[in-house]
Every structure is written in C-alpha cells, then in structure tokens.
C-alpha positions, 0 to 999 in steps of 0.5 A: 499500499505505501509502495502503491502511494508513493508511486501515486504520487510520482505519476501525479506529480510527473503528469503535472509537471509534464503539463506545466513544462508543456505550456512553454512558460519560462518560470515552470521549472523553478516553480516545480523546484518550488513546490518539490521544496515545499512538498519535502519540508511539509514530510519532514514536519510531518515525520518530526510531529508524527502526532498521537504515539502508537504503544508498542508491544511489551516483549516476551519474557527471556524465559518465553522467548526461548526454549529451556535446553535440556541438553543430550539429543533432543538439543541436537535434532532441535539445531538440526530441524531449525538450520540454526547453530548455537556457536557464533560461525554461522552469523560472523563475517566468516559465513559471508566471506565464505559464501560463494552464492551470496558473491555471485549474487552481489557481483549480478546485481551491482551490474544489473541495477545499472538499468534502473538509471533508464527512466531517472538519469538517461531519458530526461537528458536524452530526449531533450538535450541529445534527440531534441524531443518535447520537453514534456516527454521524460516527465510524462514517460516517467508518468506512465512508469509510476501509474503502470507500477501502481496498477500492475505491480500487486497483480504481476507479483502475484502472478510470478509467486510459483516461479524461480526468483532467478528466473524471474530476473533472467526474464526481466534482463531480458526486458531491459535489454529490449528497452535499450535496443528500442532506445538505441533505434530512435535516432533512425525513427521520426518524431511521432514514431519516435514518442511511441518508441519512447512509450514503448521502451518505458513499458517494457523497462517497468515490467521488467523493473515490477517483476525483478525488484520484489524478487531481488529485495526476497532474495536479499533476505533469503539467501542469508542464514537466519544469524547473518541476516543483517550482514548480508543485507548490508552487504547487497544493498551496497549494489545500489550504492555503486550504480548510484556514485558511477552512474550519473558520471558514466551516463553524462560522459558517454550520452552526448557524443557516445550514445551507442557505446553508453547502449552498449555498456548498459546493454553488458551489464545488464546481460550480465546481471541476469547471467549472474542471477541465472548460476547464482540460481544454478549453485544454490537452487534452494535459496534462489527458489520460488516464494510459493510452491505450485498447488497441483491438482489432488489426488483421489483419496484411496479406494475412491479410483475412477475405473477405467473402462477398460477395467474387468467388472467386478464379480461376486465369488462363492465365497462372499468376496468380490473380484475381478471376473 
C-alpha cells in the first residue's frame, strides 16, 4: 500500500510537471523546484511531529522467548530441524566471506541495477538535449512508469509467486535489453514514431522493474542464514550505491558524443546481471526458489480411484467376496 501510494504521487507529480513544462512558460522549472522543496519540508515536519504516539507491544520474557535447554540428543535434533547453530560462526562475517553464492549475487546485482538509471538519469537528458524531443516527454514517460506500477504491481507479483526468483530476474533482464534496443534505434525514427518508441520502451522497462524488484529484495533476505541476515542485507544493498555514485558520471561522459557506446555498456551490464542470477540459481536452487510452491491437483483418496472403462467388472465369488471376472 505504501509503495502504491508513493508511485501514485510520483505519477501525479510527473503529469503535473509535464503539463506545466508543456505550456512553454519560462518559470515552469523554477516553480516545479519550489513546489518540490515545499512538499519536502512538509514531509519533514510530519516525520518530526507524527502526532499521537503508538504504544508498542511489550517484549516477551526471556524464558518465553527461548526454550530451555534440556541437553542430549533432543537439543541436537532441534538445532538440525531449525537449521541454526549454537555457535557464533553462522552469524559472523566468516559465513558471509565464505559464501560463494552471495558473492555471485552481489556481482550480478551490482551490474544489473545500472539499468535503473534509464528512467531517471538517461531519458531526461537523452530525449531533450540529445534527440531534441518535446520537454514534456521525459516527465510523461516517468508518469507512465509510476502509473503502471500502481495498477499492475500487485497482480504481477502474485502471478510470479510460483516462479523461481532467479528465473524472474533473468526474464526481467531480457525486458531491460529490449528497452535498450528500442532506445538505440530511436535516431532512425521520426518525431511521432520516436514518441511511440519511448512509451513502448518505458512500458517494457516498467514490467521488468516490477518483476525484478520484489524478487531481488526477497533474495537479499532469504539467501542469508537467520543469524547473519543483517550483515548480508547491508552488503547486498551496497550494490545500489555503486550505480548511484558511478552511474551519473558514466551517463554524463557518454550520452552526447558516444551514445551507442552508452547503450552497449548498459546492455552488457544488464546481460551480466541476468547471467549472474542464472548462475546463482544453479549454484543454490533452494535459496533462490519460488516464494510459493505450485499447487497440483490432489489425488483421489484410496479406494475412490475412478475405474477405467477397460478394467474388468468385479463379480461376486463363491466365498462372498468380490473379485475380477
């Protein structure tokens, strides 16, 4: 619900900003910045003074939170059944440094998240400054991105619940590559066709984003042992920082004079990300599996199996029992 509300507000803001820029008024950009600053200040005040406090639930007593140890084989079987270790090795940094699957995931996600630069960093500069398209197009395209997420995110996530998370990310990478292909052929299209290609590219990107983001977020948590989950999350989430720091510099250096090289680099990074998730899924299929197993049709209970037409009929025997004729 919170994510849907955030994307709805982003979509409405993008639509309003695009309409304002479309008027051609010279002060439109300044007004947009002032309005954004004002709404940010209001948000800060709401967080600083949230209103009536919410009473939190009391923590359970220690004896209720952890079962008492009884020693012997029962404790060993309990440890094996929960998958937890009584030592500190599982929760330390040593378990993270020795986990090859996680390092493959870190490399794959570091490369893959560069594709997230497309709607926020690449399109505004490329469409207006490089291609000379209308200034309202980037904000309108971003509005389309946000509205699609609001409308389709929940349904798409539910539909992909029985698909392996590694496979979901691989399919999302294919959609991102199709997005880059459409943007690469944009110079060969006319103005009207170019606008249509931009909207098609944004739609493909959005469906890839909607499919990949929940899967990647879930993998960051489920791939880790329970006692080391915080350390795993902190390291995996650094992958977004790499693209946030280096991405704008990469785009700024290549987008005007070396646009094809920019598309090629983003395509290579996206493909490497999808390949890395595929490899990680092969290395540890149980850790990157589907969040929900497929439900197969239940078998009929014993004795109620429907008889095939070719089965011989059962006839009474001399001893009163029934048997095949």
